[in-house]
PDB file with one MODEL, atoms N, CA, C and O in Angstrom:
MODEL        1
ATOM      1  N   MET A   1      20.978  -0.106  20.163  1.00  0.00           N
ATOM      2  CA  MET A   1      19.721  -0.080  19.422  1.00  0.00           C
ATOM      3  C   MET A   1      19.969   0.285  17.958  1.00  0.00           C
ATOM      4  O   MET A   1      20.816   1.124  17.653  1.00  0.00           O
ATOM      5  N   HIS A   2      19.229  -0.348  17.070  1.00  0.00           N
ATOM      6  CA  HIS A   2      19.394  -0.106  15.630  1.00  0.00           C
ATOM      7  C   HIS A   2      18.487   1.038  15.195  1.00  0.00           C
ATOM      8  O   HIS A   2      17.268   0.959  15.351  1.00  0.00           O
ATOM      9  N   ILE A   3      19.071   2.091  14.654  1.00  0.00           N
ATOM     10  CA  ILE A   3      18.302   3.227  14.164  1.00  0.00           C
ATOM     11  C   ILE A   3      18.212   3.123  12.654  1.00  0.00           C
ATOM     12  O   ILE A   3      19.232   3.066  11.967  1.00  0.00           O
ATOM     13  N   LYS A   4      16.985   3.099  12.134  1.00  0.00           N
ATOM     14  CA  LYS A   4      16.803   2.994  10.685  1.00  0.00           C
ATOM     15  C   LYS A   4      17.027   4.326  10.004  1.00  0.00           C
ATOM     16  O   LYS A   4      16.909   5.388  10.615  1.00  0.00           O
ATOM     17  N   LYS A   5      17.354   4.247   8.718  1.00  0.00           N
ATOM     18  CA  LYS A   5      17.478   5.454   7.897  1.00  0.00           C
ATOM     19  C   LYS A   5      16.096   6.077   7.739  1.00  0.00           C
ATOM     20  O   LYS A   5      15.087   5.374   7.797  1.00  0.00           O
ATOM     21  N   PRO A   6      16.048   7.398   7.540  1.00  0.00           N
ATOM     22  CA  PRO A   6      14.743   8.002   7.216  1.00  0.00           C
ATOM     23  C   PRO A   6      14.312   7.534   5.822  1.00  0.00           C
ATOM     24  O   PRO A   6      15.162   7.309   4.960  1.00  0.00           O
ATOM     25  N   LEU A   7      13.017   7.387   5.595  1.00  0.00           N
ATOM     26  CA  LEU A   7      12.524   6.904   4.306  1.00  0.00           C
ATOM     27  C   LEU A   7      12.708   7.963   3.220  1.00  0.00           C
ATOM     28  O   LEU A   7      12.560   9.160   3.470  1.00  0.00           O
ATOM     29  N   ASN A   8      13.030   7.505   2.017  1.00  0.00           N
ATOM     30  CA  ASN A   8      13.132   8.453   0.902  1.00  0.00           C
ATOM     31  C   ASN A   8      11.766   8.608   0.235  1.00  0.00           C
ATOM     32  O   ASN A   8      10.807   7.936   0.616  1.00  0.00           O
ATOM     33  N   ALA A   9      11.678   9.491  -0.757  1.00  0.00           N
ATOM     34  CA  ALA A   9      10.398   9.816  -1.392  1.00  0.00           C
ATOM     35  C   ALA A   9       9.717   8.567  -1.964  1.00  0.00           C
ATOM     36  O   ALA A   9       8.518   8.370  -1.767  1.00  0.00           O
ATOM     37  N   PHE A  10      10.473   7.733  -2.666  1.00  0.00           N
ATOM     38  CA  PHE A  10       9.883   6.538  -3.269  1.00  0.00           C
ATOM     39  C   PHE A  10       9.379   5.565  -2.208  1.00  0.00           C
ATOM     40  O   PHE A  10       8.313   4.970  -2.367  1.00  0.00           O
ATOM     41  N   MET A  11      10.136   5.403  -1.132  1.00  0.00           N
ATOM     42  CA  MET A  11       9.716   4.494  -0.066  1.00  0.00           C
ATOM     43  C   MET A  11       8.417   4.985   0.586  1.00  0.00           C
ATOM     44  O   MET A  11       7.545   4.183   0.921  1.00  0.00           O
ATOM     45  N   LEU A  12       8.296   6.283   0.761  1.00  0.00           N
ATOM     46  CA  LEU A  12       7.064   6.848   1.322  1.00  0.00           C
ATOM     47  C   LEU A  12       5.892   6.603   0.367  1.00  0.00           C
ATOM     48  O   LEU A  12       4.785   6.285   0.802  1.00  0.00           O
ATOM     49  N   TYR A  13       6.144   6.752  -0.926  1.00  0.00           N
ATOM     50  CA  TYR A  13       5.119   6.483  -1.947  1.00  0.00           C
ATOM     51  C   TYR A  13       4.692   5.018  -1.883  1.00  0.00           C
ATOM     52  O   TYR A  13       3.502   4.704  -1.899  1.00  0.00           O
ATOM     53  N   MET A  14       5.682   4.130  -1.810  1.00  0.00           N
ATOM     54  CA  MET A  14       5.385   2.689  -1.744  1.00  0.00           C
ATOM     55  C   MET A  14       4.551   2.355  -0.516  1.00  0.00           C
ATOM     56  O   MET A  14       3.593   1.586  -0.590  1.00  0.00           O
ATOM     57  N   LYS A  15       4.930   2.947   0.616  1.00  0.00           N
ATOM     58  CA  LYS A  15       4.229   2.687   1.874  1.00  0.00           C
ATOM     59  C   LYS A  15       2.751   3.078   1.747  1.00  0.00           C
ATOM     60  O   LYS A  15       1.863   2.381   2.239  1.00  0.00           O
ATOM     61  N   GLU A  16       2.512   4.207   1.078  1.00  0.00           N
ATOM     62  CA  GLU A  16       1.150   4.711   0.929  1.00  0.00           C
ATOM     63  C   GLU A  16       0.341   3.916  -0.097  1.00  0.00           C
ATOM     64  O   GLU A  16      -0.851   3.680   0.098  1.00  0.00           O
ATOM     65  N   MET A  17       0.983   3.506  -1.180  1.00  0.00           N
ATOM     66  CA  MET A  17       0.263   2.897  -2.302  1.00  0.00           C
ATOM     67  C   MET A  17       0.224   1.367  -2.323  1.00  0.00           C
ATOM     68  O   MET A  17      -0.564   0.775  -3.060  1.00  0.00           O
ATOM     69  N   ARG A  18       1.071   0.731  -1.517  1.00  0.00           N
ATOM     70  CA  ARG A  18       1.158  -0.737  -1.569  1.00  0.00           C
ATOM     71  C   ARG A  18      -0.194  -1.417  -1.395  1.00  0.00           C
ATOM     72  O   ARG A  18      -0.523  -2.336  -2.146  1.00  0.00           O
ATOM     73  N   ALA A  19      -0.985  -0.975  -0.409  1.00  0.00           N
ATOM     74  CA  ALA A  19      -2.282  -1.600  -0.135  1.00  0.00           C
ATOM     75  C   ALA A  19      -3.196  -1.526  -1.362  1.00  0.00           C
ATOM     76  O   ALA A  19      -3.907  -2.484  -1.664  1.00  0.00           O
ATOM     77  N   ASN A  20      -3.178  -0.380  -2.077  1.00  0.00           N
ATOM     78  CA  ASN A  20      -4.000  -0.229  -3.283  1.00  0.00           C
ATOM     79  C   ASN A  20      -3.619  -1.252  -4.334  1.00  0.00           C
ATOM     80  O   ASN A  20      -4.482  -1.900  -4.928  1.00  0.00           O
ATOM     81  N   VAL A  21      -2.314  -1.395  -4.561  1.00  0.00           N
ATOM     82  CA  VAL A  21      -1.825  -2.319  -5.591  1.00  0.00           C
ATOM     83  C   VAL A  21      -2.171  -3.758  -5.206  1.00  0.00           C
ATOM     84  O   VAL A  21      -2.591  -4.549  -6.050  1.00  0.00           O
ATOM     85  N   VAL A  22      -1.994  -4.087  -3.941  1.00  0.00           N
ATOM     86  CA  VAL A  22      -2.306  -5.442  -3.472  1.00  0.00           C
ATOM     87  C   VAL A  22      -3.791  -5.717  -3.666  1.00  0.00           C
ATOM     88  O   VAL A  22      -4.169  -6.815  -4.074  1.00  0.00           O
ATOM     89  N   ALA A  23      -4.640  -4.724  -3.377  1.00  0.00           N
ATOM     90  CA  ALA A  23      -6.087  -4.880  -3.521  1.00  0.00           C
ATOM     91  C   ALA A  23      -6.496  -5.026  -4.991  1.00  0.00           C
ATOM     92  O   ALA A  23      -7.398  -5.798  -5.316  1.00  0.00           O
ATOM     93  N   GLU A  24      -5.818  -4.271  -5.883  1.00  0.00           N
ATOM     94  CA  GLU A  24      -6.176  -4.284  -7.303  1.00  0.00           C
ATOM     95  C   GLU A  24      -5.721  -5.544  -8.025  1.00  0.00           C
ATOM     96  O   GLU A  24      -6.378  -6.006  -8.958  1.00  0.00           O
ATOM     97  N   SER A  25      -4.594  -6.097  -7.589  1.00  0.00           N
ATOM     98  CA  SER A  25      -4.047  -7.225  -8.340  1.00  0.00           C
ATOM     99  C   SER A  25      -4.141  -8.512  -7.543  1.00  0.00           C
ATOM    100  O   SER A  25      -4.391  -8.509  -6.338  1.00  0.00           O
ATOM    101  N   THR A  26      -3.931  -9.620  -8.258  1.00  0.00           N
ATOM    102  CA  THR A  26      -3.981 -10.932  -7.620  1.00  0.00           C
ATOM    103  C   THR A  26      -2.580 -11.342  -7.171  1.00  0.00           C
ATOM    104  O   THR A  26      -2.394 -12.398  -6.568  1.00  0.00           O
ATOM    105  N   LEU A  27      -1.591 -10.485  -7.476  1.00  0.00           N
ATOM    106  CA  LEU A  27      -0.195 -10.816  -7.172  1.00  0.00           C
ATOM    107  C   LEU A  27       0.050 -10.831  -5.670  1.00  0.00           C
ATOM    108  O   LEU A  27      -0.470  -9.998  -4.928  1.00  0.00           O
ATOM    109  N   LYS A  28       0.844 -11.785  -5.247  1.00  0.00           N
ATOM    110  CA  LYS A  28       1.196 -11.869  -3.828  1.00  0.00           C
ATOM    111  C   LYS A  28       2.693 -11.607  -3.608  1.00  0.00           C
ATOM    112  O   LYS A  28       3.105 -11.215  -2.516  1.00  0.00           O
ATOM    113  N   GLU A  29       3.504 -11.828  -4.660  1.00  0.00           N
ATOM    114  CA  GLU A  29       4.952 -11.659  -4.505  1.00  0.00           C
ATOM    115  C   GLU A  29       5.282 -10.172  -4.386  1.00  0.00           C
ATOM    116  O   GLU A  29       4.843  -9.359  -5.201  1.00  0.00           O
ATOM    117  N   SER A  30       6.050  -9.834  -3.374  1.00  0.00           N
ATOM    118  CA  SER A  30       6.359  -8.421  -3.173  1.00  0.00           C
ATOM    119  C   SER A  30       7.220  -7.874  -4.306  1.00  0.00           C
ATOM    120  O   SER A  30       7.146  -6.682  -4.605  1.00  0.00           O
ATOM    121  N   ALA A  31       8.038  -8.714  -4.946  1.00  0.00           N
ATOM    122  CA  ALA A  31       8.881  -8.241  -6.047  1.00  0.00           C
ATOM    123  C   ALA A  31       8.016  -7.732  -7.198  1.00  0.00           C
ATOM    124  O   ALA A  31       8.311  -6.694  -7.790  1.00  0.00           O
ATOM    125  N   ALA A  32       6.946  -8.467  -7.512  1.00  0.00           N
ATOM    126  CA  ALA A  32       6.053  -8.069  -8.608  1.00  0.00           C
ATOM    127  C   ALA A  32       5.309  -6.789  -8.237  1.00  0.00           C
ATOM    128  O   ALA A  32       5.119  -5.908  -9.076  1.00  0.00           O
ATOM    129  N   ILE A  33       4.897  -6.694  -6.992  1.00  0.00           N
ATOM    130  CA  ILE A  33       4.192  -5.509  -6.513  1.00  0.00           C
ATOM    131  C   ILE A  33       5.129  -4.297  -6.547  1.00  0.00           C
ATOM    132  O   ILE A  33       4.721  -3.204  -6.941  1.00  0.00           O
ATOM    133  N   ASN A  34       6.377  -4.495  -6.137  1.00  0.00           N
ATOM    134  CA  ASN A  34       7.364  -3.414  -6.177  1.00  0.00           C
ATOM    135  C   ASN A  34       7.593  -2.933  -7.605  1.00  0.00           C
ATOM    136  O   ASN A  34       7.803  -1.743  -7.840  1.00  0.00           O
ATOM    137  N   GLN A  35       7.551  -3.864  -8.559  1.00  0.00           N
ATOM    138  CA  GLN A  35       7.734  -3.519  -9.969  1.00  0.00           C
ATOM    139  C   GLN A  35       6.611  -2.595 -10.440  1.00  0.00           C
ATOM    140  O   GLN A  35       6.855  -1.593 -11.112  1.00  0.00           O
ATOM    141  N   ILE A  36       5.383  -2.948 -10.078  1.00  0.00           N
ATOM    142  CA  ILE A  36       4.221  -2.128 -10.443  1.00  0.00           C
ATOM    143  C   ILE A  36       4.358  -0.746  -9.803  1.00  0.00           C
ATOM    144  O   ILE A  36       4.150   0.277 -10.456  1.00  0.00           O
ATOM    145  N   LEU A  37       4.709  -0.734  -8.526  1.00  0.00           N
ATOM    146  CA  LEU A  37       4.871   0.542  -7.817  1.00  0.00           C
ATOM    147  C   LEU A  37       5.952   1.393  -8.469  1.00  0.00           C
ATOM    148  O   LEU A  37       5.797   2.608  -8.587  1.00  0.00           O
ATOM    149  N   GLY A  38       7.031   0.772  -8.889  1.00  0.00           N
ATOM    150  CA  GLY A  38       8.115   1.485  -9.553  1.00  0.00           C
ATOM    151  C   GLY A  38       7.659   2.119 -10.853  1.00  0.00           C
ATOM    152  O   GLY A  38       7.987   3.267 -11.150  1.00  0.00           O
ATOM    153  N   ARG A  39       6.882   1.341 -11.638  1.00  0.00           N
ATOM    154  CA  ARG A  39       6.374   1.875 -12.913  1.00  0.00           C
ATOM    155  C   ARG A  39       5.429   3.046 -12.658  1.00  0.00           C
ATOM    156  O   ARG A  39       5.480   4.056 -13.360  1.00  0.00           O
ATOM    157  N   ARG A  40       4.569   2.908 -11.654  1.00  0.00           N
ATOM    158  CA  ARG A  40       3.622   3.983 -11.340  1.00  0.00           C
ATOM    159  C   ARG A  40       4.346   5.234 -10.857  1.00  0.00           C
ATOM    160  O   ARG A  40       3.961   6.355 -11.188  1.00  0.00           O
ATOM    161  N   TRP A  41       5.403   5.028 -10.068  1.00  0.00           N
ATOM    162  CA  TRP A  41       6.195   6.154  -9.558  1.00  0.00           C
ATOM    163  C   TRP A  41       6.774   6.943 -10.728  1.00  0.00           C
ATOM    164  O   TRP A  41       6.717   8.172 -10.742  1.00  0.00           O
ATOM    165  N   HIS A  42       7.336   6.228 -11.717  1.00  0.00           N
ATOM    166  CA  HIS A  42       7.946   6.902 -12.865  1.00  0.00           C
ATOM    167  C   HIS A  42       6.894   7.574 -13.744  1.00  0.00           C
ATOM    168  O   HIS A  42       7.194   8.528 -14.463  1.00  0.00           O
ATOM    169  N   ALA A  43       5.657   7.070 -13.684  1.00  0.00           N
ATOM    170  CA  ALA A  43       4.581   7.653 -14.489  1.00  0.00           C
ATOM    171  C   ALA A  43       4.028   8.935 -13.856  1.00  0.00           C
ATOM    172  O   ALA A  43       3.361   9.722 -14.527  1.00  0.00           O
ATOM    173  N   LEU A  44       4.303   9.139 -12.579  1.00  0.00           N
ATOM    174  CA  LEU A  44       3.811  10.343 -11.904  1.00  0.00           C
ATOM    175  C   LEU A  44       4.473  11.596 -12.479  1.00  0.00           C
ATOM    176  O   LEU A  44       5.611  11.566 -12.948  1.00  0.00           O
ATOM    177  N   SER A  45       3.722  12.693 -12.426  1.00  0.00           N
ATOM    178  CA  SER A  45       4.303  13.965 -12.865  1.00  0.00           C
ATOM    179  C   SER A  45       5.242  14.473 -11.772  1.00  0.00           C
ATOM    180  O   SER A  45       5.218  13.995 -10.638  1.00  0.00           O
ATOM    181  N   ARG A  46       6.067  15.452 -12.140  1.00  0.00           N
ATOM    182  CA  ARG A  46       6.989  16.058 -11.164  1.00  0.00           C
ATOM    183  C   ARG A  46       6.213  16.629  -9.972  1.00  0.00           C
ATOM    184  O   ARG A  46       6.658  16.534  -8.828  1.00  0.00           O
ATOM    185  N   GLU A  47       5.049  17.221 -10.255  1.00  0.00           N
ATOM    186  CA  GLU A  47       4.247  17.834  -9.184  1.00  0.00           C
ATOM    187  C   GLU A  47       3.750  16.767  -8.214  1.00  0.00           C
ATOM    188  O   GLU A  47       3.762  16.957  -6.998  1.00  0.00           O
ATOM    189  N   GLU A  48       3.312  15.635  -8.781  1.00  0.00           N
ATOM    190  CA  GLU A  48       2.812  14.554  -7.925  1.00  0.00           C
ATOM    191  C   GLU A  48       3.955  13.962  -7.089  1.00  0.00           C
ATOM    192  O   GLU A  48       3.769  13.633  -5.918  1.00  0.00           O
ATOM    193  N   GLN A  49       5.125  13.831  -7.698  1.00  0.00           N
ATOM    194  CA  GLN A  49       6.273  13.305  -6.958  1.00  0.00           C
ATOM    195  C   GLN A  49       6.734  14.295  -5.896  1.00  0.00           C
ATOM    196  O   GLN A  49       7.224  13.893  -4.840  1.00  0.00           O
ATOM    197  N   ALA A  50       6.579  15.582  -6.171  1.00  0.00           N
ATOM    198  CA  ALA A  50       7.059  16.628  -5.263  1.00  0.00           C
ATOM    199  C   ALA A  50       6.479  16.462  -3.861  1.00  0.00           C
ATOM    200  O   ALA A  50       7.158  16.728  -2.869  1.00  0.00           O
ATOM    201  N   LYS A  51       5.226  16.025  -3.778  1.00  0.00           N
ATOM    202  CA  LYS A  51       4.569  15.797  -2.485  1.00  0.00           C
ATOM    203  C   LYS A  51       5.392  14.813  -1.638  1.00  0.00           C
ATOM    204  O   LYS A  51       5.586  15.015  -0.439  1.00  0.00           O
ATOM    205  N   TYR A  52       5.861  13.763  -2.282  1.00  0.00           N
ATOM    206  CA  TYR A  52       6.630  12.738  -1.569  1.00  0.00           C
ATOM    207  C   TYR A  52       8.037  13.209  -1.238  1.00  0.00           C
ATOM    208  O   TYR A  52       8.591  12.853  -0.199  1.00  0.00           O
ATOM    209  N   TYR A  53       8.620  14.021  -2.137  1.00  0.00           N
ATOM    210  CA  TYR A  53       9.947  14.568  -1.848  1.00  0.00           C
ATOM    211  C   TYR A  53       9.873  15.504  -0.638  1.00  0.00           C
ATOM    212  O   TYR A  53      10.794  15.560   0.177  1.00  0.00           O
ATOM    213  N   GLU A  54       8.767  16.230  -0.540  1.00  0.00           N
ATOM    214  CA  GLU A  54       8.559  17.132   0.595  1.00  0.00           C
ATOM    215  C   GLU A  54       8.406  16.319   1.892  1.00  0.00           C
ATOM    216  O   GLU A  54       8.994  16.659   2.918  1.00  0.00           O
ATOM    217  N   LEU A  55       7.616  15.251   1.830  1.00  0.00           N
ATOM    218  CA  LEU A  55       7.450  14.374   2.994  1.00  0.00           C
ATOM    219  C   LEU A  55       8.793  13.787   3.417  1.00  0.00           C
ATOM    220  O   LEU A  55       9.096  13.698   4.607  1.00  0.00           O
ATOM    221  N   ALA A  56       9.591  13.391   2.433  1.00  0.00           N
ATOM    222  CA  ALA A  56      10.899  12.788   2.710  1.00  0.00           C
ATOM    223  C   ALA A  56      11.817  13.814   3.382  1.00  0.00           C
ATOM    224  O   ALA A  56      12.587  13.483   4.283  1.00  0.00           O
ATOM    225  N   ARG A  57      11.717  15.063   2.923  1.00  0.00           N
ATOM    226  CA  ARG A  57      12.541  16.128   3.510  1.00  0.00           C
ATOM    227  C   ARG A  57      12.166  16.326   4.983  1.00  0.00           C
ATOM    228  O   ARG A  57      13.034  16.477   5.843  1.00  0.00           O
ATOM    229  N   LYS A  58      10.853  16.323   5.254  1.00  0.00           N
ATOM    230  CA  LYS A  58      10.385  16.472   6.642  1.00  0.00           C
ATOM    231  C   LYS A  58      10.844  15.289   7.490  1.00  0.00           C
ATOM    232  O   LYS A  58      11.252  15.446   8.640  1.00  0.00           O
ATOM    233  N   GLU A  59      10.767  14.120   6.899  1.00  0.00           N
ATOM    234  CA  GLU A  59      11.203  12.906   7.590  1.00  0.00           C
ATOM    235  C   GLU A  59      12.686  12.993   7.964  1.00  0.00           C
ATOM    236  O   GLU A  59      13.080  12.635   9.074  1.00  0.00           O
ATOM    237  N   ARG A  60      13.506  13.478   7.010  1.00  0.00           N
ATOM    238  CA  ARG A  60      14.940  13.638   7.276  1.00  0.00           C
ATOM    239  C   ARG A  60      15.187  14.638   8.393  1.00  0.00           C
ATOM    240  O   ARG A  60      16.029  14.411   9.262  1.00  0.00           O
ATOM    241  N   GLN A  61      14.446  15.758   8.368  1.00  0.00           N
ATOM    242  CA  GLN A  61      14.622  16.781   9.407  1.00  0.00           C
ATOM    243  C   GLN A  61      14.255  16.233  10.782  1.00  0.00           C
ATOM    244  O   GLN A  61      14.967  16.455  11.761  1.00  0.00           O
ATOM    245  N   LEU A  62      13.135  15.515  10.841  1.00  0.00           N
ATOM    246  CA  LEU A  62      12.699  14.923  12.105  1.00  0.00           C
ATOM    247  C   LEU A  62      13.749  13.932  12.605  1.00  0.00           C
ATOM    248  O   LEU A  62      14.080  13.902  13.790  1.00  0.00           O
ATOM    249  N   HIS A  63      14.263  13.126  11.682  1.00  0.00           N
ATOM    250  CA  HIS A  63      15.281  12.128  12.009  1.00  0.00           C
ATOM    251  C   HIS A  63      16.521  12.817  12.581  1.00  0.00           C
ATOM    252  O   HIS A  63      17.120  12.343  13.546  1.00  0.00           O
ATOM    253  N   MET A  64      16.897  13.953  11.965  1.00  0.00           N
ATOM    254  CA  MET A  64      18.068  14.688  12.436  1.00  0.00           C
ATOM    255  C   MET A  64      17.843  15.254  13.839  1.00  0.00           C
ATOM    256  O   MET A  64      18.777  15.320  14.639  1.00  0.00           O
ATOM    257  N   GLN A  65      16.605  15.662  14.139  1.00  0.00           N
ATOM    258  CA  GLN A  65      16.297  16.174  15.474  1.00  0.00           C
ATOM    259  C   GLN A  65      16.316  15.056  16.514  1.00  0.00           C
ATOM    260  O   GLN A  65      16.816  15.232  17.625  1.00  0.00           O
ATOM    261  N   LEU A  66      15.763  13.898  16.133  1.00  0.00           N
ATOM    262  CA  LEU A  66      15.700  12.771  17.069  1.00  0.00           C
ATOM    263  C   LEU A  66      17.071  12.161  17.321  1.00  0.00           C
ATOM    264  O   LEU A  66      17.393  11.789  18.450  1.00  0.00           O
ATOM    265  N   TYR A  67      17.876  12.057  16.269  1.00  0.00           N
ATOM    266  CA  TYR A  67      19.192  11.423  16.377  1.00  0.00           C
ATOM    267  C   TYR A  67      20.242  12.359  15.793  1.00  0.00           C
ATOM    268  O   TYR A  67      20.722  12.131  14.683  1.00  0.00           O
ATOM    269  N   PRO A  68      20.606  13.413  16.530  1.00  0.00           N
ATOM    270  CA  PRO A  68      21.496  14.446  15.979  1.00  0.00           C
ATOM    271  C   PRO A  68      22.845  13.940  15.481  1.00  0.00           C
ATOM    272  O   PRO A  68      23.331  14.422  14.458  1.00  0.00           O
ATOM    273  N   GLY A  69      23.459  12.989  16.165  1.00  0.00           N
ATOM    274  CA  GLY A  69      24.791  12.553  15.753  1.00  0.00           C
ATOM    275  C   GLY A  69      24.789  11.376  14.803  1.00  0.00           C
ATOM    276  O   GLY A  69      25.850  10.874  14.434  1.00  0.00           O
ATOM    277  N   TRP A  70      23.598  10.925  14.400  1.00  0.00           N
ATOM    278  CA  TRP A  70      23.464   9.703  13.615  1.00  0.00           C
ATOM    279  C   TRP A  70      24.003   9.865  12.207  1.00  0.00           C
ATOM    280  O   TRP A  70      23.825  10.907  11.575  1.00  0.00           O
ATOM    281  N   SER A  71      24.661   8.828  11.727  1.00  0.00           N
ATOM    282  CA  SER A  71      25.029   8.806  10.312  1.00  0.00           C
ATOM    283  C   SER A  71      24.714   7.402   9.798  1.00  0.00           C
ATOM    284  O   SER A  71      24.757   6.434  10.559  1.00  0.00           O
ATOM    285  N   ALA A  72      24.403   7.295   8.528  1.00  0.00           N
ATOM    286  CA  ALA A  72      24.048   5.998   7.947  1.00  0.00           C
ATOM    287  C   ALA A  72      25.170   4.990   8.158  1.00  0.00           C
ATOM    288  O   ALA A  72      24.931   3.786   8.243  1.00  0.00           O
ATOM    289  N   ARG A  73      26.392   5.495   8.240  1.00  0.00           N
ATOM    290  CA  ARG A  73      27.550   4.628   8.413  1.00  0.00           C
ATOM    291  C   ARG A  73      27.471   3.843   9.727  1.00  0.00           C
ATOM    292  O   ARG A  73      28.024   2.751   9.846  1.00  0.00           O
ATOM    293  N   ASP A  74      26.768   4.426  10.713  1.00  0.00           N
ATOM    294  CA  ASP A  74      26.662   3.760  12.021  1.00  0.00           C
ATOM    295  C   ASP A  74      25.971   2.399  11.935  1.00  0.00           C
ATOM    296  O   ASP A  74      26.185   1.537  12.788  1.00  0.00           O
ATOM    297  N   ASN A  75      25.141   2.207  10.902  1.00  0.00           N
ATOM    298  CA  ASN A  75      24.402   0.950  10.783  1.00  0.00           C
ATOM    299  C   ASN A  75      25.222  -0.171  10.173  1.00  0.00           C
ATOM    300  O   ASN A  75      24.853  -1.341  10.272  1.00  0.00           O
ATOM    301  N   TYR A  76      26.326   0.181   9.547  1.00  0.00           N
ATOM    302  CA  TYR A  76      27.089  -0.841   8.847  1.00  0.00           C
ATOM    303  C   TYR A  76      28.255  -1.340   9.692  1.00  0.00           C
ATOM    304  O   TYR A  76      28.841  -0.600  10.482  1.00  0.00           O
ATOM    305  N   GLY A  77      28.568  -2.600   9.501  1.00  0.00           N
ATOM    306  CA  GLY A  77      29.699  -3.188  10.201  1.00  0.00           C
ATOM    307  C   GLY A  77      29.448  -3.416  11.676  1.00  0.00           C
ATOM    308  O   GLY A  77      30.391  -3.577  12.450  1.00  0.00           O
ATOM    309  N   LYS A  78      28.171  -3.431  12.078  1.00  0.00           N
ATOM    310  CA  LYS A  78      27.845  -3.632  13.488  1.00  0.00           C
ATOM    311  C   LYS A  78      27.830  -5.109  13.862  1.00  0.00           C
ATOM    312  O   LYS A  78      27.992  -5.463  15.030  1.00  0.00           O
ATOM    313  N   LYS A  79      27.635  -5.971  12.859  1.00  0.00           N
ATOM    314  CA  LYS A  79      27.560  -7.399  13.148  1.00  0.00           C
ATOM    315  C   LYS A  79      28.900  -7.889  13.674  1.00  0.00           C
ATOM    316  O   LYS A  79      29.954  -7.574  13.122  1.00  0.00           O
ATOM    317  N   LYS A  80      28.841  -8.653  14.731  1.00  0.00           N
ATOM    318  CA  LYS A  80      30.070  -9.175  15.327  1.00  0.00           C
ATOM    319  C   LYS A  80      30.658 -10.243  14.401  1.00  0.00           C
ATOM    320  O   LYS A  80      29.960 -11.163  13.973  1.00  0.00           O
ATOM    321  N   LYS A  81      31.910 -10.110  14.112  1.00  0.00           N
ATOM    322  CA  LYS A  81      32.581 -11.119  13.293  1.00  0.00           C
ATOM    323  C   LYS A  81      33.026 -12.251  14.228  1.00  0.00           C
ATOM    324  O   LYS A  81      33.639 -12.038  15.274  1.00  0.00           O
ATOM    325  N   ARG A  82      32.681 -13.457  13.790  1.00  0.00           N
ATOM    326  CA  ARG A  82      33.082 -14.613  14.585  1.00  0.00           C
ATOM    327  C   ARG A  82      34.545 -14.921  14.366  1.00  0.00           C
ATOM    328  O   ARG A  82      35.017 -14.986  13.231  1.00  0.00           O
ATOM    329  N   LYS A  83      35.243 -15.106  15.438  1.00  0.00           N
ATOM    330  CA  LYS A  83      36.659 -15.450  15.317  1.00  0.00           C
ATOM    331  C   LYS A  83      36.786 -16.949  15.171  1.00  0.00           C
ATOM    332  O   LYS A  83      36.183 -17.714  15.924  1.00  0.00           O
ATOM    333  N   ARG A  84      37.574 -17.361  14.197  1.00  0.00           N
ATOM    334  CA  ARG A  84      37.795 -18.799  14.018  1.00  0.00           C
ATOM    335  C   ARG A  84      38.812 -19.292  15.023  1.00  0.00           C
ATOM    336  O   ARG A  84      39.855 -18.677  15.246  1.00  0.00           O
ATOM    337  N   GLU A  85      38.483 -20.393  15.606  1.00  0.00           N
ATOM    338  CA  GLU A  85      39.455 -20.966  16.537  1.00  0.00           C
ATOM    339  C   GLU A  85      40.397 -21.859  15.771  1.00  0.00           C
ATOM    340  O   GLU A  85      39.991 -22.616  14.889  1.00  0.00           O
ATOM    341  N   LYS A  86      41.678 -21.757  16.129  1.00  0.00           N
ATOM    342  CA  LYS A  86      42.681 -22.561  15.418  1.00  0.00           C
ATOM    343  C   LYS A  86      42.783 -23.941  16.013  1.00  0.00           C
ATOM    344  O   LYS A  86      43.575 -24.758  15.545  1.00  0.00           O
TER     345      LYS A  86
ENDMDL
END
């Protein structure tokens, strides 16, 4: 089974704010929406960002409890390499 990484502060912010940005703008491309979200994230004060950093910390702790031995490295190199037949 594939275990995802815990979300970081910015990803949690994006998850929460994406619907607002989509509703406010006519843009449909996720790249453009991500750009807006990125600019808004940088415009936030440290205090406003702190809320998301705290959520991210809790997310990491929960992730560590659920998957104690997990490391991000476990997700890489899992794809089976096809052997070429000679």
